[in-house]
N, C-alpha and C positions, 0 to 999 in steps of 0.2 A: 278412834281415841279422844278425839276434839269432842263427841257430846256427853262422857263424862267430867270431862274437865266444865264445858259451858253448866251442866248441872251443879256442881259443885258450887261455882260460883253465884248462880241465882238464888242459890240456898241459901248462902252466905249473905246476899242483899238479901234477904227476907220477900223476893219475888216470885219464888217457884210456887205453881200453878196446878204439876202436876207429877207423877212418877216418872223418872226416865225409863224408856223401855232398854234394857241390857243387851251390848251386842253379842250377835250369837257366837259361842265357844267352839270352834274348831277343831274334830274330832281327831284326837293324836291316838297314835299306836306307837309303843315302845318293844322294842325285839331286842336280843342278845342272843350272840353268835359268838362262835369260836371257830378261829380259821386257820386250819394248820396247813405250813408250806413243808415238803421235801425236796430239795433242790441239789441236785448230783451232778458236777459238771466235769467234762472231761477236755482240756484242753493240751494242743500238742503244739511242743515248744521248740520243734527239733528246728524253726529258726535263730534259737538264742543257741546251739548245738547241746541242747538237752533232750530230754521224753515228754511223756506225756504227765500231765500236773493235773489230779484229781482231788474233787472237793466235795466236802457234805456238809450239808446245813439243813436241820432242820429245827423250825421256830414253830410258834404258837399265839397267837391273837385274840383279844377276848375283846369284842365290841358290842358298843353296847347302838342302835340306829331308831333313830325317831321320827318317825315321819307323821307330818301334821296335815291335813286336805288346806289345796289351795288354788289359784285358778292354774290351769292345767296338767293339773296330777297333784302329789302329795310332795310338799317339801322335805328333803332327806339331810339329815343331821346325826352323822355317824362319826361315834369319839374311839379311838382304841383305848379301853381301860387298861390295859395292862399285853405285854409282850415278853414272852421266855423264849430262850434257846435251847431247845430240847437237847439236842446234841450238835459236834461238827468235829469236822475231822479233823481239825486244830484252830486253838486259839482261840476256843467256847468262851472263856473268860472274858478276853478280848473283844470279840462280838456280841457280848452279854451286855457289854460294859458301852458297847454302840448303839444298841436299839434301847437302852434304858432309856435315853432322851426324848426316845418317841413316845411315851405315855403322856395320854392327853392328848395327842395327836387328833386334829378336829376336821372333818371335810362337809361338806353341803354339795349339795344338787338338788333337783328336782325329777321325784320318779315318776315316768308318764302313763296314765291310763294302760296302754299295752305293758306294764312292767320295765322299759328302757331305763337307765339311769343318762342326764343329761348334765352338761353342764358341772361335772364334780369336778370338787375344787381344795387344795389341802389349804384350809383355815392359816390355821396352826399347827407345829409340829416338826420335830427333829426328820433328821435323814431317813432313820431306818424305817419311818413311816412309808417310804417311797415303797419298801415289799411287797407292801399290801394293793398299793392304788392300781397298778392294774387289776387285781380280783374286784377290789367293789369296783371298777368302771364298769364291769356286766355283773355284778353281783346276783340280782335277779333273773328268776329264767323270764326272757320276753315273750311276746307274742300273744297275751291273754292265757297263760299255759292251761289254768283253771276248767276255761271254757272247750278246749279242747276234745274230739274224742276219739277213742282206742282208734290206733292205726295212720292218722293224720301228724302230717309233716309239715313243716313250715321253716324258714331261713332267715337268719338274724347278721346284722353286719353293724359290729362296733368301730367305729375308726377312734383312738384315743391317744391323744398328745398332751404328755404330762414335764412342767419345765420347773427350774429349781438351782440355786447355786452350784450345785455339782455339776448342772450338763439336761441333757434334753433327753425324752425317748418317745418313741409313737408306736403304735401296736393298729395292726388292722385284723380283726377278729371274725373270718364268714363261720356262722354256727347252725348247724342246720337238727334242728327237734323232732321227734318225734315221742308222739304219744303211746307209752304206753300200758293204758292201762292203767288198773291200780293196785297195788301190791302193800305189800306188808314195812311197813317204817315202825320201828322200836318198839312199843307194846298196841300198835295201832296200827292205821291205814291211812296209803295216802298215794296220789297221784302220781304215778313214774313217769321222766321224760328221761330218754336215752339220746347221746347228743354226739356228734362226729364236730371236729372243726378243725379248719385249717386257720394258719397266721402268720402274716410278716414282720415283722416288729427292726426298726435300727435304734440304737442311743448313741449319745456320745457325751464323752467329761472330761475332764483337763485333770489329770493327777500327776503323780513325783517324778511319773516316766515319761510324763507330757499327754499330749491327746489321745484318748483311746475309742475309737469308734468299732460300733457293731450291728452287724445285718444278722436278722435270723430269720429262718422260714422255720417252721413247725405242722407238725397234724397232732388231733387228738382229740380222744372219747372222753363221755363220763355218764352220771347217772346221777338224777336230780330229784326230788321229793317238793310235792307242795298238795299243802292240805287244800279240801275241795272251797274253805272260802279264800282263795289264792296265796294265803298266804306261804310262804318261802319256808321248809324246813330245813333245809340242807341237803348235802350229797357228796360225791367226791368227781374230780378230773384228770386225767394225765393229758400231759403236754411233752412232745419230742420234737427238740429242735437242732438242725444245723445251723451255726454259727460260723460267720468269717470274721475275723479280728484282725483290725487297723490298730498299731502300735506307732505312732513320730521315732520311736529308734530303734522300732525293728524292722529288718533289711526290707520284710514283705508279710503282707498278711500271711495269717495263718489259722486254720481250722480248730473248732471244738464243737462240743455236742452239748446238750441241757439235757436232761429229765427232771419235768417236775410234775408232781403228785400235792391237786388240795384238796384237803377234806375240810368241809363244812357241817358244823353242827347245830343248831338249834338248840337256848341253855331254856 
């Protein structure tokens, strides 16, 4: 940054004796993805004298991700260009209004040479952006997937914590990857990765009914596709979780179940 400023000053004073060498420009890669979430929850409200409460919500977020070479990997900037509530069992217009504030939400982080995102931070954005944050934290297949031979397996652990005005959440995800060889993706070919995962999570927030705390444990499976140059093309994963929910006003904790389907497609 200082070299061009010094050169400009020298030229202005008539004392420049040579043409300065421009600073190298870091290669930049821009990727676009559609991330779809389908969330089906069932909560047992027997402690309140009620039955099961079922909620279904499906939403899609469109992201632009910029990767720039830097020390230790590639600097990541992820921008949520738009988000749309595709369907909801109730209150779809209200949910859409809530997530509209998330348009333009921006995260920063570092993608290591093994494909793992470190230091993911929400720089700007509304509360609805948090719906996508856990997906972004483990977005790219890790372990230098494009270099793996068919049949090879490896394990990665993701530990993630998010804090906002609404509350805090944390997750620990242990994922086992298996390289399944080459397969069809769209109109072309891609390297196929099959995954299984074990997840534990916790969250807490304060609402109209007091503090709400949720503990979860789940298992998931997935299939992902990677180009030979290492670019992540997309994939899908399913997670089934058992929840234990504690609410200040409830006489006792109560159970719930969560079925989440995540679909990612490159655009």
